N, C-alpha and C positions, 0 to 999 in steps of 0.2 A: 504495500499500500503505500503510496507516494505521499508530499505532502500535502497536496492538494485534497486527497481525500481524506487525510488525517484533520485538516483543517474543517472541511466539510462537515465531519462524522461530530467534532468538538461542537460546531455551530448548531447543528442539529438538536445534539446532546443538552446542551444547555439551554437552548430554544434564544439564541442572542445571534445577532448580526457582528460583521467585523468590527463595525466601531462600538458595539456596547460592549463585546470583550474584550476591544484594546481600551477602553475606557476602565472595566474591572483592572486589568493586568496592570495599568498604569503605563502603557506603551504608545509609540503614534501607530495611529492606524494603517498608516501606509506600510509597517513591517507587516501586517495580515495582508494587507494586497497583494504585495511582492510574494508572499506565499502562493496567493490564489492564481496571479499572472504565470507562477513558475520561474519569477525571477530568483527566489531564495529555493533550492532543492529541497534542504530540510531544516525542519526545526531544530536550533541549535539546543544544545546543553542548557543554558540561561534560559531562554524561552520556556523551556520544558519544565524548568523547576518553578519559573513563576507561575506556569498554568497550574503545575499541581500544588503551587502552594495557596492557590485560588480555589481550583476543584480538584480536591483530593481524591475524587475516586479515580480518576485517569492516572493509567499505568506510565510510568515516565520514558521507562525504556519505549514502549512503544508510541510515544509521541516522538519519537528521535527515529526509530528505524521502521515502524508500520509493521515490526513482526509482533507476535504473542496477544496477550488479549487486551483489549482498548481500557477495562474498566475492571479495578480491582474491586475488593470487597469494603466494605462501607468500615472504616474505623469505629471501634466501638464508641468513640465519643460524639458520633454522629447518628443523626435519626431520621427517619425515612416517614415520612407522613404521606399518604395516600388522600386524593381526592380531584372530583371533576376531572379525570382523563388525564391526570398529570400526577408526576409525585416529587413532591419536595424533598431535598437531598442538603441538611443543614439549610443554606441561603439559596441553593441552585434548585431549578425546575429542569428535571429530567423529561425527555420525550416518554411516551406512551409506549414505546417498542423496550425500552431498557427497562419502565416500569413495569410492563408486562412480562419481561422476563424473571425480573424478582418476585412477583407475585406466582409464577409458575413454581420457581425454585421452591419457596413457600410451601406452595401447596402439596408438592411434591415431599420434602419433608415430613408436612403434616400426615400423608399418607404412610408415610414408613412409620412414624413414631407411632400411630392408631394401630398397625402391623404388630409391632414391636411389643406393644403393650396388650395387646391381646396372647400374643405368645407367652408373654412373661406370666399372664393371668392362667392360662392352662397350662402351662410347667407347675405353677404354685398347688392347682388343684390337683394334677399328679401326685406331687411332692406330701400333700397331706392325704390324699389315698393311699402312699406306700407307706407314710407313716402311721397311719390307722392300721393297715395290716401287720405292718410289724409289731405295733403294739400288741394287737391281738394273737399273732400269733407266739408272742411272748408270754404270755399268761400261762 
């Protein structure tokens, strides 16, 4: 993935345009326009650090190389709040695609947890039955 696609993904994810992101990062909007125009071939380490400091869910190595996962897990001190088709992550609004992926993962985890809880319950019942048999044969 090239720097233009990375920039597009960032803008789409945070639901901002180049000007708004540049303002948030405290950089000249021309920096982002140069990426868009292909004048800047890759995001610098300095710019990646700046992006991650304001949008901590982005993977710094992905910003620089375009390889790997774009989004990292939410830090423990961040909360995810759902509502009206968007998700608020700290003070950043995520697009519906990212929010949907997170919601799917939460649903999958809940299904797995429910299954494991049922299995534990069954094992506990089996254990009680075996203990009862052992008690009865020991008399």
